[in-house]
N, C-alpha and C positions, 0 to 999 in steps of 0.2 A: 893535439897539443891542447891543454886547457889552459884559458888563462882567466882572468877576472877583469870587468870593465865595471866603468862607472857611470851610471846611466841617470840624465835629470830627465823627470818626469814633468808633463804640465800640470802640475797640480799642486794645491794651496798647501804645500809642505816643505820644512825645510832640509836642506840637503840631498844628496844624490844618495841612489842605491845600488847595492854592489851584484851583478849578475855573472854567473858561468857563463864563458864563452869557448866555444867549441871550435880550433881551425882558425886561421889568420885573424887577427882581428884587424877590424876595419879602422880606418883613421877618426879623429875626435870629430864630430860633429855630423856622423852618420846617423841616418834614423833607423833604430828597430824596433821592433816590436816583443814587449816583456808581459811574461804575467806578473799581475800587481792585485794582491788580494782574490777577490772571485772576479775578476776582471781582465782584460787585457789593456794595455796601454802602449800608445806610440811615444818613444823617448828618443834622446839624442845621446851617444857614446862621448862622456867629454874627457876622460881620462883613463886610469889605471885603477880597477879596484881594490879595495882594502878588506880582505875576509877574514881578517882577523877577529875572534871574536863570536863571527856569525857562523850559524848554525843551518845546515837544509838551505845551502845557497841556491837560488831555483835560475834555468839556465835561460838564456836569449829563445824566445822563439824564431823571429826572423830577422834578418837583416835585409831593409825594404830599399835600399838604393847602393849603386856602385860607386858613387861618387857623393861627398859629402853634401848636403844640402845647405849645411852652414859652414863656408869656408873659414881657414884657421885668422883672418882678420875680425869675422864677425863672432867668431866665439870668444876672442879676446874682449871685444867691445861688450858683450853678452856679459862676460865676467864683471867688468866694470861694472854694469848697469845693476847686476844682482847686488852687488856689494852696496853701493851708493843709493839706491834706492829700497834697499830692503827688500827686496821681491826673490822668489824663487828661482833659481837658475832655468830651471823648465819652463816657465811659464814664462820669463823674458824671452829664452829661442823660440818660442811659438808666435811670439810678436812678429819674428823675423822673417816667417817663410810664408807664402799661402796659406789659406785655411784648408786647404784639400791637402795639403802634406803635414798638417798638425791632426787632423780629425781623427783623433783614435778610436779606440772602444765606443762605439754610438749605445748610449742607454735607450732603453726603451720599455714601455709599457704596455702590459696584457692584463684584461679584465678574466681573473678565472671563474671557473662556472657560478660558483656562489656570487663574484661580481657582477655577473651578468644576469641573475634574479634577483639582486637584492632592491630594495625602494630607492629608486636615483634620488628620492628627496631625502630619506632615510635611510642609509645604508646598514643600521644598526651599530653606529659607532657608539661606544660609552664612553664616558665622561664630560667634561665639562673644560670651557678656556680655548683659548686662542689657536691651541693645534687640533685640536678637534673641529672647531669651524671651518678652520683653512682647507683640514683633510677632506671634508664633505666636500668642498669647491672642488678641490684635485679630482676627487672621484667623480663630481658631477661632469666636470670639463673632460675624464677618460672617456665616459660612457656618451657622451656628445659625440666623439669623434671614432672614427674608424680605428679597429685594430690595426699594425701596430701606434702606440703614440710615441714619438720623441721627447726626451724630458727636456730639451732645451728649448725647442718651439713654446712646449706646453708652459713652460715656465713663463717665458716672454709673452705669451697670450694673456696670462692670467695677472701678468704685471706685478708679479710676486720675485721677492729673492729667490735664496733656497728653498725649495719642496723637497728637500731629502729627509727631514722628520716626518712630512706628512705622509710620504712615499712610504718609509719604515712602517709607519703606522699600519697601516692600509694594506701593507703586505704581511704585517705579522695579525691581522684580523682576516687576512685568507681573501681577501676582495681583489686585490692586484697581485700580480708576479712582474719582476722586474728580471732583464736579460740584457746580456752585453753583447752587441753585434761586432764583426770583426772590420777594420777599417775598411773603405773601398780605396779598387785604385786609383790614381789621380784622373783627371777626365779628358780625354784624348777624343780629339774630333776627326773621324776619317772617313773617306770618298772612296766608292771604288770607281778605280781608272782602270783602263784599256791598251796594256801597252805591247808595243809589237816585241816579240821574242826572238822573231829570224828574219832578217830582210833580203829578197830574193832582188837582185839586180839583172839577172838575166831574162829577158823577155819568155824566152821558149819555154824556159823551166816555168816562169809565171802561168803561160794558158797550160798548161800540163796540172799543175797544181789546182786552179780555179777551175779551167774547163767549162761548164755551166753554171758555173754558180756566179753569175753577174754581181749578185748585191755582196758575197761575200768580197768580191775582187775589188769593189766601189768601197766598204768600208776599209778592206785593206790599205787601200792607198790614200784615202781620205787619213788616217793615223799615219802616212809616209808625210804627207805635206804636212802634218800637225807636229813632226818631229819626233812622232813614233808614240803618242801617250795621246790619249782624249779620255774625259769623262765619262763612265757608261751612261750617265743619266742623260749626258748630250747627247751622246750617240743615239739614245733611244727614243730622245723627244723631239731638239732640234734638227738631228738629222736624219730622224724618223728608220733607222737600223731596228727588226725585232733583234730579242735574245735569242732568239735561234742562230740570226747570222754570225752574233758572234761567239754563240756555243760550237758552231761549225770551225769559225778559225783556231776556239781552241784545240778541237777534234784534230786539227792539222798540225797542231804545236806551232802554231804561228805570232798567235797572242798570248797573254798572261793576262787574267783578271784581279787583279791585287788591291788590298785596302793601302791606301795613302794617307798620311794624317794631313790634316787642316789648320794651319796655325790661325786663330780665330785674330780678326782684324779688330782693336779696340777705337779707331779712329773713325768718326762721322764723314770727313771729308777725307781727299787726298792732299797731300801736301802742295802747297804753294809754287808755283813752278819758280819764282826766281825770288831773293830776298829785298825788302825792302834797301834802297839807297838812303844813306845817312851819312853826315860828317860828324865827326868827332867834336866836341867843344874842347877847347883847351883844358877844364876841369876834367872831361870824361878821359881824355888821353892820357891825362898824369895819372888818375886811378888805374886806368888799364897798364901803365908801364907799370906803376908799379907792384899791381898784383902780379904780372907777368915774370918781373924781376924776383917777387918773392917763389914762385915756384921752385927755386934753389934749396931755398929755407923755409918751407912753409910755416906761416904764421895765422892766428884769426885775425880778420880786418870786422871792422865797422863800416860798413857805406854809410853814410848820412847825406842823402839827397832827397831836396824838397822835391813834392808830387811834379810827375812831369820832368823832372831833370834827366831822364836818361838812364836808369838805372840799367832797365835791362840791355841795352845796348852796351853797356861796362860788362855784363855779364856773357852775353853773346861772343863778345871779343874775346875774352878771357878762356873761354871755352872751346874756341877756334886754335887756341893755343896749344890748351890740354889735348884734344882730340886729334884733329887734323895733323898737326905739328909733331906733337909729343908719343902720338900712339894711345893715349891714355882714355880715362872715362870720366864722366862727370855725374853728378847728383842736382837738381835743382828743386828745391822745395817750395811750396804755397801754401797758403794755411788752409781755403777752401776750395773745395770741387767747382764752385764757383767761376774762381780763377783761372782753374785749369784751360778750359777753351781757348782763351787769347793768350795765355801763356803758352801751352803747347805749339798753336798757331804761329806762333813769332819764331819760336825754336826750330819749327819742323820747315820753315822758311829757310833757315841757313843749315839745318842737318839733312833735311829732309826722312826718309825713313827709318834712319840711324836712331831715331827720339823713338823711346819706349814710356808710356805713361801707365803709371800705379796709382789709383785711388780705389774709396769703397765703392762707387756707382758701377765699376765693371764686375761682370759675372766671374763667377771662381773659375770657369774655362778659362775666359779672356785675361785674368791676372795669373793663372797657372803658365800661360802661354808666353805672355809676356816677360815673365821671371825667368822661365828658360832660355829665351833670348836672349836676354839680360847674362844671366850667365854664362853662357857661349861665346859671350864679346862682339855678339851681332847686333846690340842695341849701346852704343857707348855713352849716350845721351840720356839720363833717366830724369823725367820731372814729373812729379805727382806731391800729393797730400803726405801728412807727417809718416806715415808707415813707409814711403817711399826712400827713406833714410836708411831702411836696412835692403835695399838691392843688392845685388851679390856681383857687383862690376866687376871686373878685374883692372889691376893697375889705373885705382883710384888716383884722380890727380885733382879734384876739383869740388866742394861743396858748396852750393850757395842754398843762403836761406832766406828768401824774399818774405819783406812784410814779417820781421822776426820779432817786432813786437807783440803779436797776434797771439791770443790766449786757447786757439784751438791746437797749437802746436804739442797744447799740454795733455797727456793721455788720462783720462778721467779713470781708467780701470787698472790694476795689475798688470805689468810694471808703470808706477806712473811715472812715467819720464817725460820731460822736457825734449822735445826733439831739437830746438835751439842748442840748448846745452850740450845734448850728446852728439852733436854735428861736430861742435867743435872738438870733443874727444876722438869721434872716428877720425877726423882729418888728422888729428897727430897721431893717432896709432896708424894711418896708412900712409902719413910724410905728404900729406895734400895739402891747399890751400884752405881755408874756410872763409866765404864772404858772407856776411849778416849786413843784409840791407833794408834800409825801412827809412822813410821821410821823417816818425817819431819812433825814436828807438825806445826800448823797454831802458828803464831807468838801469837794470841789472846791466846791460848790453852798457849802455852809457857810462856809468861810473868804472864798468871794467876799464874801456877807454880811455877816463880820465886817470886811472891809477896805473895805466900802460899794460894792461893786461892783453887787450886789442890795440891793433894799429886803427887810427880813424883816418878816413879817406873822406870828402868832401864835395857835394855838389851842391852848391849853394844856389843857381840859379835854375832855371827851365829851356829846355831845348829852343835855340832861336832868341834868347834871349826876352823871353815872353814873360810878361809879370804876374805874380798869383795876384788870384783873382778876389777884388774889394769882398769885404766880407761885413754883413750889416746884420742886427740884430734886433728883433723885434719883442718889446715884452708884454708878454702875454696875459701881464695883470690888468693891461687898460684894455687889453682886446676880447676879455672873456668876461659875460655877466654871470654867466655860474659855472666856474671852471670844473665843477666837482661831478656833473652829471652831463650824459650825453643822450639826452632824449628818456622818456619813461614810456612805462606799457610794452605796446610793440615797439621793435627798435628801428621808425624807422621816421626819416627826419621831417620836423615841421619845414614851416614856413623859413627861406632864408631869413636872417638876422632876427629873427624873435629870441625871447629868452631861453638859452637852454638848447637853440639851434644848433646843431653838429658844423652844418657850413659857416655859421658865424664862428664858432669857439674851435676849430680843427685848422682853418686856414685863415690868417690874416688877411685884411685888406689890402696889404700891402705884398702880401705872396700872392695872392690871386691877381692883384693887376701885374705883378712880373710874369705869372704864369701864361698870363693872357698874352702879353707882350712876345712871348714866345712863339707863341702859338699862331699869332699875325705874325709873323716873320718866319712860320715855317722852320723854327729852330726846336730844338729839345730839353726836356729840363729833368730833373731826377728830385722825387721827393724821396728823404729817407724818416723812416720813425721805426726803432729797434723794438718793436712790440708786435710780434702777429696775432692775428683773430681778429674777432670785430668789435667785443668789449672784454674789458680784462674781468671783469665779474659781473653776476646778479644778483642785485639786492632787494629784497621785500620794504617795500616802504613803510608799509604796516608794523611787523615784528625787527627788521634790520637783519634778519638773519642772512647770510652768503652762503651761496652752494660751496661747497669744500671738496676738496678730491677723497676718497674713502682711503687713500693709501698715503700721500703726502699730507702735510702742513700748509698746503697751500689753496686759495682758491680758484674754482674750475674758470678758463675762460670761455667767453661765448663765440662761437663760430657760426655766423649768418647762414653763409650759403649751404652747409649741411644740415642746420639747426641742432646741434649738436654742443654739449660742454666737453671740453677737452682740456686732459690734466698736460700739461709740456714739459712735466718731469716723467711719470710713469706710464703716459700713453692711455691711462683711463680716460672712457668716454661714455657717455648717456645722453639722453635726449634731454632736449630745452624744455624747462617748465613751462606750464602758462598760467599755472599760480603758484604759490608759494607752498612748499613741501613740509613747512613748521605749520604756518597758521591757516592755509588756505588763502591765502587775498591773494585777487589778481592784478593789484597793481605793483608790478615789479619793474624797479629801476637797471639799464642796463647803463654801469661807468666803467668809467676807463677808454681806454682807447687802443686801435690793431690797426695793420695794415689793410685788413679787410675793410672796415668802417672809412677810412681811408681813401681807398679806391673809390667805395659806392658815393662819396661825398664829391670826390674829383670830377667822375663819370658825370653828376649831376650839376656841379659846376661849370663842366666846359663840354657841353654838348658837341659831338664830333669829335674829340680828341681821342687819338689813338693810344689807349694805356694798356700797360702791362705790371705785373704782378709778380715779384721776386721773391718769396721767402720759401718758408720750408713746405708749407700747404701747396704752393704751386710749382714747385722744383723736383715732386717725388718721382718723376719718370727718368730712364737713363741718360736721355739725350735733354732735357728739359733747359736748364741751364743752357747748353749751347743752341737752342732754340731760341729762347729768350733774346739772347745777346745778340744772336746773329739777326732777328728783326731788329734789332737798337741799331745796330751797325748798317743794316742796308736802309735805314730813316724809314720803316714802317709804323716805328712806334713814338710817339711824339712826348710822352709822360710816362719814364718810367719809375715805379715807387716799390719800395720794399723797405728790407732788412738790413743788418751790417752786411750782407753779402754782397750787395749793391755799392760799399761804401771805400773799396779798395782795388786798386788794381787793373782796374777797367779804364780804356781808353777810348773816348768816343768825342771828336773833334769839332760835332753838330752840337755836342750839350753845352748850353751857354747859361743854363741855371741850375742852381741846386738849393731845393730849399729844406732845412730842417724844422719838421712838424712840431717837435717836441725834444727838445738839448736836454730835458730834465730828467728822462726815463735812464735809469740806473745811476744817477747822480749820487744818491744818498741810499745805495744798498749798503747794507752793515758789513762792507769790506773795505779795507785801507787801498785796494788800487780803484776803486771807484771814479775819483775826479781824473785819473791817469787813463782810464779805460775811457773815459768821456772826452777827453781833450783828443784822445789818439783816433776816436771815433769822428769826430769832428772837424779835425784837420784833414782825415784821410777822404772823409767825402768832399769835402772842401775842393779836393783836388782833381777831384772829376772833373772839372767844368775848366773853362779858359785854357784849353789843352790845344788848341787849334787858332785859328787867325780871326774868328769871329768875335773873340774873348770872353768873358764869363764872370758869374757875380756869384753870391752865396748869400743866402735869408737863412736865418737860424732865427726858429722861433723859441724863446724861453721864459720861464716865470721867475730867473734867478740869473738874469743877465751879468749882475755883478759880479759872479761867482769866478775865481781865478783862473777856473779852468776853460771856462767860455772867453775870459777876456783873451786870454794867450790864445784861441782859437781865431779870435778876430783879427789879432795881430800876426798871424803864422810864425809864432814866436816859440818855438819850443824851445830854446838854450832857456828863457826866461821861466817856460813851465817847468822845465826840467830843476832848476836852481830852486824855486819856491816849493815844490813836491818835493825835494830831497830834504830841504831844511825841516817840512813839515813831519818828516818821517822818524825825526831824529830822537822827540820825546811825545811820546812814546817810540821805542825804535822800533823800527820793521826794516824789511827790506827794502833796497840793497843794502842797507846801511850792518844788516846781520841775517844770518843764515835764520833760517824758518822751518818746522815741522810741525803738520796739523796732523794729529792722532785723535782719529774717529772711532766710538765704539757704539756698534749698534745692534738693535735687537727688537723683534717684531714686540717683545713685552717691553714696556717701561721703565717697571722696575729692574729687571735684569740688566738694561742699558744703564741706567742711573748706577747699579752696583757694580755692575763690570768697570765702568769708568771710575770709579771712588779706588775698586782694587787696584787701577792701573796707576791712576794719581799716587794713590799711597808708596807704590812699587818704585816709580820714578822719585820720589820726594824722599825715601829711606836711602835710594843708592844717591842722588846727589849729596845728601846729608852728610853720607858715611865718606864719600869723596872730597867733601871739605874738610872732614876731620871731627866731625862733631857726632860719629858714631862712637859704638861702643870701643874705649882702648885707642881711639885717635888713628888707629893703622891707615886710614883712608888718607888723613891729611900727608902722612909721610909718603907714601905712595903717590900720591897726586905731586906735592913737592918733586920730587926724584925724578917725577915725568917729566916736569914742566910744563904739568896739565892743569893745574890750578886755576889759572886766570882762563882756562878753555872750557870750563865747563858752563852747559846753557843755563837758562834761565826757565823754571818751570814758571806755565801763564794756564790759568782755568782750575777746575773745570767747570763749563758750563755747556747747556744745550745750543746745538746747533744753531743758528739763524731759520734753517728751514729744520725744525725740529724732527719731522716725521719726512722721510722719504721711502718711496716703493716698498709701503708697509712696515718700516723700520724705524724704530725713534733711535735719535741718533742724539750723541754728547762727545763734546770734542776737548780737548786742553792742548796747549803750543809748547813747543821746548823754542825757545828763540835767543839767537847767539851760541856761543862755545864754537870749538873751532871743528873743522871737518871731520877730522881724524877721531877725534874722542866723541863726536855726534854721532857718525858711525859706529863706533864699538856700541858704544850705550843702545842704539835701537836693535842691533842685533842681540845683544844681550837681553834686550827686554823681550825679542820675540822668544827667545830661547825659552826665557825662564817664566814669563809669566802665563799665567793660566787661568782667564777666564772664567767667570762662574758658570756651572753646569747648565746646559740648554744652549739655544740657537743665541751665540753672541759673538758678533764678528769685529775684530780691531783692524784699521787701515791705517797704514801711516803713509801721508803725503807728503813727501820732501819738495821743499822748494816750491809751495802749492801760490796756483794763481788766483784763487778766490777760497774762500772760508766761509763759504753759504752752507 
């Protein structure tokens, strides 16, 4: 029987593809291998195909699974995401499964005989311009590596965007050849196990079987005592049996040696033996009762609780009802990996081995094993970062989005979804409740609660009635004699207190005294600076030049420990210079401030203090977050310093001081959310202290202590800040008062980026003008009026170069669509993707709906 099916492919192309299917058609959501152009791709069956008007329809090559990897509920969610975020359905589906299931045909490169004999520095490419220059870089990188070379790692190694134009040029000139490999099977770890095949109960028969083979009999009896099975490696190692002994038992058909799967354990520690004893406060009890009552008719909830008010206990109580009493499943999202160890520990204390964890630090195999156990219903509680939202849990009863305000819930690549918003939709599709929790809710969620779209619950006081810590601000303008430079020449601090001295300008006398007081009392302190590295940039005092990234419009950050300059966007790095590359002067100034410099200054200011730094540079290892936080919890760290990853969710009762080294970092970025992010960061990090009986205090250093975001943080006044910030966004209009779409046009060629943006803006402007009735014939006005959509049309803002004009080697322009109805905006965006064609060349158009940043 022949059928036709629609297959979604994880490619940046709109629409699905029709293939021929022989025999029984698998259920939608099933992975299949299909031919596509000159390669093979993994895709998903998403429905019935439409063969009308098509010729030479190709057949599906293979069905890769018996059970759909995308259940029907997630397929419905993927369709919504694809429609709303204007992303291909296949790319959306790819984001929902472990990478081992979507790693389709692997693209590899090999040198041809001509390529092997070509001059590495000049392979003979003719022409000029950026394409040829980049092609030479690609060729040199392939020459430096052993055959074959995978395209994806090569692109990341070079720090470039797409390199297919360069690959095509090299292939056309006969230097490289391109091949597509079939996808490997998902990784399954196995072990050799010896299992009893026949049990001998009669002693006489046993003597007859073994005779003088005493070692065989000893091995057999060991297997009996172990319940019938022992790992072969243990028999040969710890127990000391030779392989010939086991072979003898096999020959007598007494045992089988078989491969058995090992499920990889992603946890560093076993679950706690017993959960802590907590007593619900009246506000917690009311919140729990309200949420449990709503399980019958689910709705989104905003749980607004001050730091330390016990939001996690509310989550756990609700999940106990969902999982243990109703037999359902639940998903708990946290914004960063750094929060996962403590969060997982708390939930495992209550739910034991029924908790699964999903985040980017897992190996592919660990993630795949966790995903399979979740789908089988063995792990009904899933804790993880953004992508854990797509865990294939059966009978979903609740979704919790902790620290729902955090910007890391926004995906930066297609599909550019926001996990907070998608969680609300998934809960609605599943008939589950969705709880968004935060001490500093996003203004979008706050506005939804005020409008009645979310039900708001409040935890206004801390557990045990403990007060919020007092907050003090130190005006850096009165504490710094030279706020611009932190040292000159070699980046080593001079004597404390001298002009331009790092210790005098980084730590105010008030903060130094407060830290010393904690050290004397053997308490703990946290120091926050939301900028990593040693110095923000190196500047030549003679000519004023600053070393910039060759791929991005940003200065390179100096990392002293590695003596390297790094780009924090594209990861380009190069040795730190001894002399100015422009004029040759050795008079270099190390300007700006990062956590690495703060660590050095703190170590010199407080000799003997046990210091831990937590930022991207120190948490690259798999268990590094867990190990650093474990040391803090055990009291092995006196001072924890780091970036925003230490500012939220952590609960250490012995932390009695929080110091913010510079509250102004990020406050004046060209982004409408800058003040909101600053207030949230300050409020969250302030909440890390005073959580135990020892109390606590907060010291914020700022050059703008009068700024309303900092003033609101001093008073722990979220409501006052929200009221002020919402008013600031009325004119000009910004979210949450209006919807917004950021359209970015990029190219390695600045001219193409500008031309592509100009063409896109003209198309949008022409379409909006026609819809308002100003176009030829006025037909657009009648249509718009007839549909009742005239007032729902968005406003076009721009175009302009992006604040970071060049990123990953691509020049970037953008424009906004602001306001308008959701349905109208969706149709306009899809029409734009279908109709608009950028100029020929490497030009990309990215659509970021509901952006969290505009840089």
